[in-house]
PDB file of N, H, CA, C and O in Angstrom:
ATOM      1  N   MET A   1      18.948  28.433-116.921  1.00  0.00           N
ATOM      2  CA  MET A   1      19.948  28.308-117.900  1.00  0.00           C
ATOM      3  C   MET A   1      21.161  29.319-117.620  1.00  0.00           C
ATOM      4  O   MET A   1      22.178  29.343-118.313  1.00  0.00           O
ATOM      5  N   ALA A   2      20.942  30.093-116.594  1.00  0.00           N
ATOM      6  H   ALA A   2      20.116  30.073-116.031  1.00  0.00           H
ATOM      7  CA  ALA A   2      21.991  31.059-116.259  1.00  0.00           C
ATOM      8  C   ALA A   2      23.329  30.387-115.807  1.00  0.00           C
ATOM      9  O   ALA A   2      24.393  31.000-115.894  1.00  0.00           O
ATOM     10  N   PHE A   3      23.256  29.232-115.368  1.00  0.00           N
ATOM     11  H   PHE A   3      22.392  28.734-115.297  1.00  0.00           H
ATOM     12  CA  PHE A   3      24.450  28.471-114.930  1.00  0.00           C
ATOM     13  C   PHE A   3      25.291  28.135-116.148  1.00  0.00           C
ATOM     14  O   PHE A   3      26.448  27.756-115.968  1.00  0.00           O
ATOM     15  N   LEU A   4      24.819  28.242-117.316  1.00  0.00           N
ATOM     16  H   LEU A   4      23.879  28.551-117.462  1.00  0.00           H
ATOM     17  CA  LEU A   4      25.610  27.937-118.538  1.00  0.00           C
ATOM     18  C   LEU A   4      26.409  29.168-118.998  1.00  0.00           C
ATOM     19  O   LEU A   4      27.155  29.102-119.975  1.00  0.00           O
ATOM     20  N   TYR A   5      26.243  30.275-118.289  1.00  0.00           N
ATOM     21  H   TYR A   5      25.637  30.328-117.495  1.00  0.00           H
ATOM     22  CA  TYR A   5      26.937  31.479-118.698  1.00  0.00           C
ATOM     23  C   TYR A   5      28.053  31.825-117.775  1.00  0.00           C
ATOM     24  O   TYR A   5      27.974  31.435-116.610  1.00  0.00           O
ATOM     25  N   SER A   6      29.080  32.511-118.168  1.00  0.00           N
ATOM     26  H   SER A   6      29.144  32.828-119.114  1.00  0.00           H
ATOM     27  CA  SER A   6      30.221  32.809-117.363  1.00  0.00           C
ATOM     28  C   SER A   6      29.951  33.889-116.356  1.00  0.00           C
ATOM     29  O   SER A   6      28.890  34.511-116.414  1.00  0.00           O
ATOM     30  N   LYS A   7      30.849  34.147-115.436  1.00  0.00           N
ATOM     31  H   LYS A   7      31.710  33.642-115.388  1.00  0.00           H
ATOM     32  CA  LYS A   7      30.667  35.173-114.413  1.00  0.00           C
ATOM     33  C   LYS A   7      31.530  36.385-114.660  1.00  0.00           C
ATOM     34  O   LYS A   7      31.500  37.283-113.818  1.00  0.00           O
ATOM     35  N   ASN A   8      32.292  36.505-115.724  1.00  0.00           N
ATOM     36  H   ASN A   8      32.316  35.776-116.408  1.00  0.00           H
ATOM     37  CA  ASN A   8      33.010  37.665-116.063  1.00  0.00           C
ATOM     38  C   ASN A   8      32.797  38.156-117.522  1.00  0.00           C
ATOM     39  O   ASN A   8      32.419  37.385-118.404  1.00  0.00           O
ATOM     40  N   ARG A   9      33.046  39.419-117.731  1.00  0.00           N
ATOM     41  H   ARG A   9      33.353  40.045-117.014  1.00  0.00           H
ATOM     42  CA  ARG A   9      32.731  39.935-119.070  1.00  0.00           C
ATOM     43  C   ARG A   9      33.599  39.409-120.194  1.00  0.00           C
ATOM     44  O   ARG A   9      33.137  39.281-121.328  1.00  0.00           O
ATOM     45  N   ARG A  10      34.791  39.116-119.908  1.00  0.00           N
ATOM     46  H   ARG A  10      35.167  39.220-118.987  1.00  0.00           H
ATOM     47  CA  ARG A  10      35.701  38.582-120.942  1.00  0.00           C
ATOM     48  C   ARG A  10      35.212  37.279-121.490  1.00  0.00           C
ATOM     49  O   ARG A  10      35.125  37.133-122.709  1.00  0.00           O
ATOM     50  N   ASP A  11      34.878  36.293-120.632  1.00  0.00           N
ATOM     51  H   ASP A  11      34.949  36.411-119.641  1.00  0.00           H
ATOM     52  CA  ASP A  11      34.364  35.011-121.088  1.00  0.00           C
ATOM     53  C   ASP A  11      32.981  35.145-121.668  1.00  0.00           C
ATOM     54  O   ASP A  11      32.644  34.472-122.642  1.00  0.00           O
ATOM     55  N   GLY A  12      32.166  36.017-121.075  1.00  0.00           N
ATOM     56  H   GLY A  12      32.440  36.564-120.284  1.00  0.00           H
ATOM     57  CA  GLY A  12      30.828  36.286-121.591  1.00  0.00           C
ATOM     58  C   GLY A  12      30.851  36.803-122.994  1.00  0.00           C
ATOM     59  O   GLY A  12      29.996  36.428-123.796  1.00  0.00           O
ATOM     60  N   SER A  13      31.803  37.658-123.330  1.00  0.00           N
ATOM     61  H   SER A  13      32.498  37.962-122.678  1.00  0.00           H
ATOM     62  CA  SER A  13      31.841  38.198-124.670  1.00  0.00           C
ATOM     63  C   SER A  13      32.360  37.120-125.670  1.00  0.00           C
ATOM     64  O   SER A  13      31.985  37.128-126.842  1.00  0.00           O
ATOM     65  N   ARG A  14      33.190  36.236-125.206  1.00  0.00           N
ATOM     66  H   ARG A  14      33.494  36.229-124.254  1.00  0.00           H
ATOM     67  CA  ARG A  14      33.546  35.081-126.089  1.00  0.00           C
ATOM     68  C   ARG A  14      32.387  34.176-126.369  1.00  0.00           C
ATOM     69  O   ARG A  14      32.213  33.716-127.498  1.00  0.00           O
ATOM     70  N   LEU A  15      31.590  33.910-125.364  1.00  0.00           N
ATOM     71  H   LEU A  15      31.731  34.283-124.447  1.00  0.00           H
ATOM     72  CA  LEU A  15      30.423  33.054-125.624  1.00  0.00           C
ATOM     73  C   LEU A  15      29.472  33.733-126.542  1.00  0.00           C
ATOM     74  O   LEU A  15      28.972  33.124-127.488  1.00  0.00           O
ATOM     75  N   LEU A  16      29.200  35.018-126.280  1.00  0.00           N
ATOM     76  H   LEU A  16      29.605  35.513-125.511  1.00  0.00           H
ATOM     77  CA  LEU A  16      28.244  35.730-127.131  1.00  0.00           C
ATOM     78  C   LEU A  16      28.687  35.880-128.496  1.00  0.00           C
ATOM     79  O   LEU A  16      27.860  35.776-129.401  1.00  0.00           O
ATOM     80  N   SER A  17      29.984  36.128-128.760  1.00  0.00           N
ATOM     81  H   SER A  17      30.656  36.212-128.024  1.00  0.00           H
ATOM     82  CA  SER A  17      30.483  36.294-130.142  1.00  0.00           C
ATOM     83  C   SER A  17      30.488  34.921-130.889  1.00  0.00           C
ATOM     84  O   SER A  17      30.313  34.857-132.106  1.00  0.00           O
ATOM     85  N   SER A  18      30.696  33.846-130.113  1.00  0.00           N
ATOM     86  H   SER A  18      30.838  33.898-129.124  1.00  0.00           H
ATOM     87  CA  SER A  18      30.605  32.512-130.761  1.00  0.00           C
ATOM     88  C   SER A  18      29.161  32.167-131.208  1.00  0.00           C
ATOM     89  O   SER A  18      28.933  31.637-132.296  1.00  0.00           O
ATOM     90  N   ALA A  19      28.220  32.488-130.334  1.00  0.00           N
ATOM     91  H   ALA A  19      28.405  32.919-129.450  1.00  0.00           H
ATOM     92  CA  ALA A  19      26.779  32.286-130.693  1.00  0.00           C
ATOM     93  C   ALA A  19      26.371  33.137-131.879  1.00  0.00           C
ATOM     94  O   ALA A  19      25.604  32.679-132.727  1.00  0.00           O
ATOM     95  N   ILE A  20      26.870  34.380-131.961  1.00  0.00           N
ATOM     96  H   ILE A  20      27.493  34.751-131.273  1.00  0.00           H
ATOM     97  CA  ILE A  20      26.508  35.245-133.087  1.00  0.00           C
ATOM     98  C   ILE A  20      27.156  34.727-134.360  1.00  0.00           C
ATOM     99  O   ILE A  20      26.515  34.765-135.411  1.00  0.00           O
ATOM    100  N   ILE A  21      28.362  34.255-134.323  1.00  0.00           N
ATOM    101  H   ILE A  21      28.882  34.223-133.470  1.00  0.00           H
ATOM    102  CA  ILE A  21      28.982  33.722-135.497  1.00  0.00           C
ATOM    103  C   ILE A  21      28.287  32.487-136.023  1.00  0.00           C
ATOM    104  O   ILE A  21      28.132  32.332-137.235  1.00  0.00           O
ATOM    105  N   ILE A  22      27.868  31.613-135.139  1.00  0.00           N
ATOM    106  H   ILE A  22      27.994  31.739-134.155  1.00  0.00           H
ATOM    107  CA  ILE A  22      27.162  30.353-135.500  1.00  0.00           C
ATOM    108  C   ILE A  22      25.809  30.746-136.112  1.00  0.00           C
ATOM    109  O   ILE A  22      25.326  30.098-137.040  1.00  0.00           O
ATOM    110  N   CYS A  23      25.205  31.823-135.574  1.00  0.00           N
ATOM    111  H   CYS A  23      25.597  32.350-134.819  1.00  0.00           H
ATOM    112  CA  CYS A  23      23.907  32.260-136.029  1.00  0.00           C
ATOM    113  C   CYS A  23      24.050  32.872-137.488  1.00  0.00           C
ATOM    114  O   CYS A  23      23.182  32.667-138.335  1.00  0.00           O
ATOM    115  N   ILE A  24      25.137  33.602-137.734  1.00  0.00           N
ATOM    116  H   ILE A  24      25.843  33.769-137.046  1.00  0.00           H
ATOM    117  CA  ILE A  24      25.374  34.161-139.077  1.00  0.00           C
ATOM    118  C   ILE A  24      25.627  33.098-140.113  1.00  0.00           C
ATOM    119  O   ILE A  24      25.122  33.169-141.234  1.00  0.00           O
ATOM    120  N   PHE A  25      26.464  32.048-139.709  1.00  0.00           N
ATOM    121  H   PHE A  25      26.874  31.990-138.799  1.00  0.00           H
ATOM    122  CA  PHE A  25      26.680  30.934-140.623  1.00  0.00           C
ATOM    123  C   PHE A  25      25.464  30.149-140.866  1.00  0.00           C
ATOM    124  O   PHE A  25      25.314  29.603-141.959  1.00  0.00           O
ATOM    125  N   SER A  26      24.555  30.044-139.910  1.00  0.00           N
ATOM    126  H   SER A  26      24.677  30.488-139.023  1.00  0.00           H
ATOM    127  CA  SER A  26      23.330  29.251-140.182  1.00  0.00           C
ATOM    128  C   SER A  26      22.357  30.084-141.031  1.00  0.00           C
ATOM    129  O   SER A  26      21.527  29.491-141.721  1.00  0.00           O
ATOM    130  N   PHE A  27      22.412  31.407-141.021  1.00  0.00           N
ATOM    131  H   PHE A  27      23.086  31.889-140.461  1.00  0.00           H
ATOM    132  CA  PHE A  27      21.640  32.196-141.921  1.00  0.00           C
ATOM    133  C   PHE A  27      22.082  32.069-143.346  1.00  0.00           C
ATOM    134  O   PHE A  27      21.295  32.375-144.242  1.00  0.00           O
ATOM    135  N   MET A  28      23.281  31.641-143.615  1.00  0.00           N
ATOM    136  H   MET A  28      23.921  31.392-142.887  1.00  0.00           H
ATOM    137  CA  MET A  28      23.754  31.332-144.947  1.00  0.00           C
ATOM    138  C   MET A  28      23.019  30.085-145.499  1.00  0.00           C
ATOM    139  O   MET A  28      22.860  29.956-146.713  1.00  0.00           O
ATOM    140  N   CYS A  29      22.607  29.243-144.685  1.00  0.00           N
ATOM    141  H   CYS A  29      22.735  29.348-143.699  1.00  0.00           H
ATOM    142  CA  CYS A  29      21.917  27.988-145.077  1.00  0.00           C
ATOM    143  C   CYS A  29      20.427  28.057-144.741  1.00  0.00           C
ATOM    144  O   CYS A  29      19.836  27.024-144.427  1.00  0.00           O
ATOM    145  N   ILE A  30      19.818  29.195-144.791  1.00  0.00           N
ATOM    146  H   ILE A  30      20.298  30.034-145.046  1.00  0.00           H
ATOM    147  CA  ILE A  30      18.412  29.378-144.392  1.00  0.00           C
ATOM    148  C   ILE A  30      17.473  28.634-145.316  1.00  0.00           C
ATOM    149  O   ILE A  30      16.330  28.369-144.943  1.00  0.00           O
ATOM    150  N   ASP A  31      17.921  28.287-146.514  1.00  0.00           N
ATOM    151  H   ASP A  31      18.850  28.502-146.817  1.00  0.00           H
ATOM    152  CA  ASP A  31      16.980  27.540-147.419  1.00  0.00           C
ATOM    153  C   ASP A  31      16.810  26.144-147.057  1.00  0.00           C
ATOM    154  O   ASP A  31      15.886  25.514-147.571  1.00  0.00           O
ATOM    155  N   HIS A  32      17.627  25.569-146.199  1.00  0.00           N
ATOM    156  H   HIS A  32      18.378  26.081-145.781  1.00  0.00           H
ATOM    157  CA  HIS A  32      17.536  24.202-145.645  1.00  0.00           C
ATOM    158  C   HIS A  32      16.838  24.194-144.341  1.00  0.00           C
ATOM    159  O   HIS A  32      16.828  25.206-143.641  1.00  0.00           O
ATOM    160  N   LYS A  33      16.231  23.055-143.969  1.00  0.00           N
ATOM    161  H   LYS A  33      16.239  22.233-144.537  1.00  0.00           H
ATOM    162  CA  LYS A  33      15.486  23.050-142.733  1.00  0.00           C
ATOM    163  C   LYS A  33      16.424  23.089-141.557  1.00  0.00           C
ATOM    164  O   LYS A  33      16.072  23.683-140.538  1.00  0.00           O
ATOM    165  N   ILE A  34      17.643  22.470-141.633  1.00  0.00           N
ATOM    166  H   ILE A  34      17.929  21.987-142.460  1.00  0.00           H
ATOM    167  CA  ILE A  34      18.581  22.501-140.552  1.00  0.00           C
ATOM    168  C   ILE A  34      19.089  23.905-140.349  1.00  0.00           C
ATOM    169  O   ILE A  34      19.317  24.309-139.209  1.00  0.00           O
ATOM    170  N   GLY A  35      19.281  24.688-141.437  1.00  0.00           N
ATOM    171  H   GLY A  35      19.095  24.360-142.364  1.00  0.00           H
ATOM    172  CA  GLY A  35      19.697  26.107-141.307  1.00  0.00           C
ATOM    173  C   GLY A  35      18.682  26.890-140.618  1.00  0.00           C
ATOM    174  O   GLY A  35      19.022  27.743-139.799  1.00  0.00           O
ATOM    175  N   GLN A  36      17.379  26.649-140.909  1.00  0.00           N
ATOM    176  H   GLN A  36      17.103  25.956-141.575  1.00  0.00           H
ATOM    177  CA  GLN A  36      16.289  27.412-140.244  1.00  0.00           C
ATOM    178  C   GLN A  36      16.266  27.103-138.745  1.00  0.00           C
ATOM    179  O   GLN A  36      16.080  28.001-137.923  1.00  0.00           O
ATOM    180  N   ILE A  37      16.458  25.807-138.390  1.00  0.00           N
ATOM    181  H   ILE A  37      16.608  25.078-139.058  1.00  0.00           H
ATOM    182  CA  ILE A  37      16.427  25.397-137.009  1.00  0.00           C
ATOM    183  C   ILE A  37      17.583  25.985-136.253  1.00  0.00           C
ATOM    184  O   ILE A  37      17.397  26.498-135.149  1.00  0.00           O
ATOM    185  N   PHE A  38      18.820  25.926-136.832  1.00  0.00           N
ATOM    186  H   PHE A  38      18.971  25.510-137.729  1.00  0.00           H
ATOM    187  CA  PHE A  38      19.959  26.502-136.154  1.00  0.00           C
ATOM    188  C   PHE A  38      19.881  27.996-136.040  1.00  0.00           C
ATOM    189  O   PHE A  38      20.236  28.559-135.004  1.00  0.00           O
ATOM    190  N   SER A  39      19.433  28.639-137.059  1.00  0.00           N
ATOM    191  H   SER A  39      19.145  28.182-137.900  1.00  0.00           H
ATOM    192  CA  SER A  39      19.401  30.168-137.017  1.00  0.00           C
ATOM    193  C   SER A  39      18.426  30.575-135.960  1.00  0.00           C
ATOM    194  O   SER A  39      18.743  31.477-135.185  1.00  0.00           O
ATOM    195  N   LEU A  40      17.266  29.985-135.867  1.00  0.00           N
ATOM    196  H   LEU A  40      17.008  29.252-136.497  1.00  0.00           H
ATOM    197  CA  LEU A  40      16.286  30.306-134.830  1.00  0.00           C
ATOM    198  C   LEU A  40      16.878  30.012-133.451  1.00  0.00           C
ATOM    199  O   LEU A  40      16.825  30.856-132.557  1.00  0.00           O
ATOM    200  N   MET A  41      17.426  28.845-133.287  1.00  0.00           N
ATOM    201  H   MET A  41      17.469  28.160-134.014  1.00  0.00           H
ATOM    202  CA  MET A  41      17.976  28.462-131.954  1.00  0.00           C
ATOM    203  C   MET A  41      19.074  29.356-131.538  1.00  0.00           C
ATOM    204  O   MET A  41      19.102  29.762-130.377  1.00  0.00           O
ATOM    205  N   MET A  42      20.028  29.715-132.437  1.00  0.00           N
ATOM    206  H   MET A  42      20.005  29.385-133.381  1.00  0.00           H
ATOM    207  CA  MET A  42      21.138  30.483-132.072  1.00  0.00           C
ATOM    208  C   MET A  42      20.762  31.953-131.890  1.00  0.00           C
ATOM    209  O   MET A  42      21.397  32.658-131.105  1.00  0.00           O
ATOM    210  N   ALA A  43      19.746  32.422-132.601  1.00  0.00           N
ATOM    211  H   ALA A  43      19.230  31.850-133.238  1.00  0.00           H
ATOM    212  CA  ALA A  43      19.270  33.766-132.382  1.00  0.00           C
ATOM    213  C   ALA A  43      18.645  33.908-130.997  1.00  0.00           C
ATOM    214  O   ALA A  43      18.820  34.941-130.350  1.00  0.00           O
ATOM    215  N   ILE A  44      17.914  32.886-130.526  1.00  0.00           N
ATOM    216  H   ILE A  44      17.771  32.047-131.051  1.00  0.00           H
ATOM    217  CA  ILE A  44      17.387  32.931-129.175  1.00  0.00           C
ATOM    218  C   ILE A  44      18.454  32.883-128.137  1.00  0.00           C
ATOM    219  O   ILE A  44      18.416  33.605-127.141  1.00  0.00           O
ATOM    220  N   VAL A  45      19.417  32.018-128.378  1.00  0.00           N
ATOM    221  H   VAL A  45      19.448  31.431-129.187  1.00  0.00           H
ATOM    222  CA  VAL A  45      20.535  31.915-127.425  1.00  0.00           C
ATOM    223  C   VAL A  45      21.311  33.217-127.362  1.00  0.00           C
ATOM    224  O   VAL A  45      21.644  33.712-126.286  1.00  0.00           O
ATOM    225  N   SER A  46      21.598  33.769-128.558  1.00  0.00           N
ATOM    226  H   SER A  46      21.328  33.366-129.432  1.00  0.00           H
ATOM    227  CA  SER A  46      22.345  35.045-128.582  1.00  0.00           C
ATOM    228  C   SER A  46      21.633  36.185-127.821  1.00  0.00           C
ATOM    229  O   SER A  46      22.245  36.952-127.078  1.00  0.00           O
ATOM    230  N   LEU A  47      20.336  36.252-128.044  1.00  0.00           N
ATOM    231  H   LEU A  47      19.838  35.629-128.648  1.00  0.00           H
ATOM    232  CA  LEU A  47      19.609  37.301-127.332  1.00  0.00           C
ATOM    233  C   LEU A  47      19.585  37.018-125.845  1.00  0.00           C
ATOM    234  O   LEU A  47      19.706  37.961-125.062  1.00  0.00           O
ATOM    235  N   TYR A  48      19.442  35.824-125.423  1.00  0.00           N
ATOM    236  H   TYR A  48      19.343  35.059-126.058  1.00  0.00           H
ATOM    237  CA  TYR A  48      19.479  35.474-124.004  1.00  0.00           C
ATOM    238  C   TYR A  48      20.844  35.758-123.360  1.00  0.00           C
ATOM    239  O   TYR A  48      20.905  36.337-122.276  1.00  0.00           O
ATOM    240  N   TRP A  49      21.938  35.354-124.022  1.00  0.00           N
ATOM    241  H   TRP A  49      21.888  34.883-124.903  1.00  0.00           H
ATOM    242  CA  TRP A  49      23.264  35.594-123.566  1.00  0.00           C
ATOM    243  C   TRP A  49      23.621  37.081-123.576  1.00  0.00           C
ATOM    244  O   TRP A  49      24.372  37.529-122.710  1.00  0.00           O
ATOM    245  N   TRP A  50      23.092  37.873-124.551  1.00  0.00           N
ATOM    246  H   TRP A  50      22.481  37.509-125.255  1.00  0.00           H
ATOM    247  CA  TRP A  50      23.294  39.275-124.563  1.00  0.00           C
ATOM    248  C   TRP A  50      22.637  39.957-123.294  1.00  0.00           C
ATOM    249  O   TRP A  50      23.223  40.836-122.662  1.00  0.00           O
ATOM    250  N   SER A  51      21.447  39.512-122.987  1.00  0.00           N
ATOM    251  H   SER A  51      20.972  38.798-123.501  1.00  0.00           H
ATOM    252  CA  SER A  51      20.757  40.083-121.808  1.00  0.00           C
ATOM    253  C   SER A  51      21.508  39.706-120.498  1.00  0.00           C
ATOM    254  O   SER A  51      21.520  40.493-119.551  1.00  0.00           O
ATOM    255  N   LEU A  52      22.137  38.492-120.445  1.00  0.00           N
ATOM    256  H   LEU A  52      22.127  37.853-121.214  1.00  0.00           H
ATOM    257  CA  LEU A  52      22.965  38.196-119.318  1.00  0.00           C
ATOM    258  C   LEU A  52      24.252  38.971-119.311  1.00  0.00           C
ATOM    259  O   LEU A  52      24.724  39.363-118.244  1.00  0.00           O
ATOM    260  N   TYR A  53      24.852  39.212-120.497  1.00  0.00           N
ATOM    261  H   TYR A  53      24.468  38.893-121.364  1.00  0.00           H
ATOM    262  CA  TYR A  53      26.087  39.931-120.583  1.00  0.00           C
ATOM    263  C   TYR A  53      25.946  41.349-120.099  1.00  0.00           C
ATOM    264  O   TYR A  53      26.836  41.874-119.430  1.00  0.00           O
ATOM    265  N   ARG A  54      24.833  41.978-120.431  1.00  0.00           N
ATOM    266  H   ARG A  54      24.110  41.552-120.974  1.00  0.00           H
ATOM    267  CA  ARG A  54      24.560  43.374-119.933  1.00  0.00           C
ATOM    268  C   ARG A  54      24.538  43.491-118.466  1.00  0.00           C
ATOM    269  O   ARG A  54      24.820  44.568-117.940  1.00  0.00           O
ATOM    270  N   LYS A  55      24.211  42.419-117.743  1.00  0.00           N
ATOM    271  H   LYS A  55      23.982  41.544-118.170  1.00  0.00           H
ATOM    272  CA  LYS A  55      24.046  42.434-116.293  1.00  0.00           C
ATOM    273  C   LYS A  55      25.461  42.208-115.592  1.00  0.00           C
ATOM    274  O   LYS A  55      25.604  42.445-114.393  1.00  0.00           O
ATOM    275  N   LEU A  56      26.458  41.759-116.363  1.00  0.00           N
ATOM    276  H   LEU A  56      26.341  41.567-117.338  1.00  0.00           H
ATOM    277  CA  LEU A  56      27.750  41.570-115.731  1.00  0.00           C
ATOM    278  C   LEU A  56      28.387  42.915-115.451  1.00  0.00           C
ATOM    279  O   LEU A  56      28.239  43.841-116.248  1.00  0.00           O
ATOM    280  N   THR A  57      29.127  43.050-114.283  1.00  0.00           N
ATOM    281  H   THR A  57      29.246  42.297-113.635  1.00  0.00           H
ATOM    282  CA  THR A  57      29.742  44.279-113.943  1.00  0.00           C
ATOM    283  C   THR A  57      31.258  44.267-114.127  1.00  0.00           C
ATOM    284  O   THR A  57      31.860  45.339-114.172  1.00  0.00           O
ATOM    285  N   TYR A  58      31.873  43.154-114.232  1.00  0.00           N
ATOM    286  H   TYR A  58      31.384  42.283-114.195  1.00  0.00           H
ATOM    287  CA  TYR A  58      33.323  43.117-114.366  1.00  0.00           C
ATOM    288  C   TYR A  58      33.707  42.134-115.445  1.00  0.00           C
ATOM    289  O   TYR A  58      34.893  41.951-115.719  1.00  0.00           O
TER     290      TYR A  58
END
């Protein structure tokens, strides 16, 4: 899944912030099943992209 991530820090931070915003909005709908699914999915994607972001050097 690393091919879905950018190769520079600027684009990586945009992807990461978008995933975090979607995760926050899905936490607002945690009482619905779709909110639970999206919050779990985006939390995993955010953590994965954060780990990739830390490895970028420029």
